[in-house]
N, C-alpha and C positions, 0 to 999 in steps of 0.2 A: 557328403560333408554335412556336419551339423556342429553347433557349438553349445556349450552349457555355460551359464553364468557362474562366477566363482561362488563357492558355498560359504565363504567366511561372513558375508553380509547377513545371510539367513541364520547363521549360528549366533551372531551378535543379537539379532532380533529375538531369536528363541530364548537366549539367556535373559534378556531384559523382560520379555513378556512372561517368561516362566518363573521369574523371581519376584514375589510380591513387593519386596523393598525397592528393587530397581524399577519395577513397573510404576509404583506410586511416585517415585522420584521423577520418572519420565513424564507422567501425567501432570505433575506440578509444573515442570518446566514448559510443557506445551500450553498449559493454562496461562502461565506468566507471559509467554510469547504472544499468544492470541490476545490477551488482555492489553498488552502494550500496543498492538496494532489497533485494537478498538479504541484505546485512549487517544492515539495519534489521529485516528479518523474523526473522533469527536472534537478534538482541538482544531483540526482543519476546518470542520464544519462550523464551529463557533466563530473562527476568524473570518471565514467567507461570509457568514450571515451578518456579522457585525460591521464588516468593512464595506460590503457591497450595498450601495444605496438604491440599486435599481429594483429591488423587490424580488429578484430571482429566487426561486425555491431551490436551495442547495441540499435539501434533505435526501436526495438520491445518494449522496456521499455516505450517509448513515445506513441506508437500506442495502447497500452492497456489502458483500462479505469477502473475506479472504485477504490476501496480501496485496492485491492491486485494486485500483479504482479507475473506472472509466470517467474521465472528467467532462466529456461532451465537447472537447475542443477538436476542431478540424485540423487538417494538415498545416494550413497557414498559421493558425493560432499555436499549434505545437512547435512550429519553426520559430515563432516569436519567443516562446518559452526558452528555447535553446539559445537563440541568437542574442536576445536582450537580457534574459534573466539567468542564463546558464543552468537551466533546469532541463534535464534530459529525460525524454519519454518517447514512447512509440508515436508514429505519425497519426495514429487513430485516437490519440489522447489518453492512452492507458499509462498510468504512472504507478510505480511501486511504492506502497506505503510501508512495506517492511524496511525499506532503506531510509525512511523519513524519521528524523528525530523530532521530538517535541519542540526543541528550540528553533527548528526551521519551519514550523507550521505557519507562522505569520508571514514569513518571506514567500512561501509557496502560495498562500492565499493572495498576497499582493500580485504575484506573477500571474495567477489564474485569472483574477479579476481584470488586470490590464489586458491580457491576451483575449479574454472573452469579449470585452467591450470595445477594444480599440483596434482589433484586427478582424477582417472579414474572412 
């Protein structure tokens, strides 16, 4: 017994990559999506840095890449994020930045600062 993945996905990719017009459109969309995540990451960092008076270095937010950020929060702090602030993340403190809007960056920064400093 063996199985093969459906071929239609590969055909779609071949059509996009093989057509310069489609490929350029795809690249532009990827750059726009990556740029949006970088922008949200920067806005979150700016909010954390300006609101947190403890002097903590939040620059690790900017040094990370991709759709997620490891916030450094532990399980208890992550639970506080969910229970008090209704921010959902993994118990190891990983949060999705792809799902974060620019309008919610300040709220998230407030939640992270509260959880970081007020929960052990």
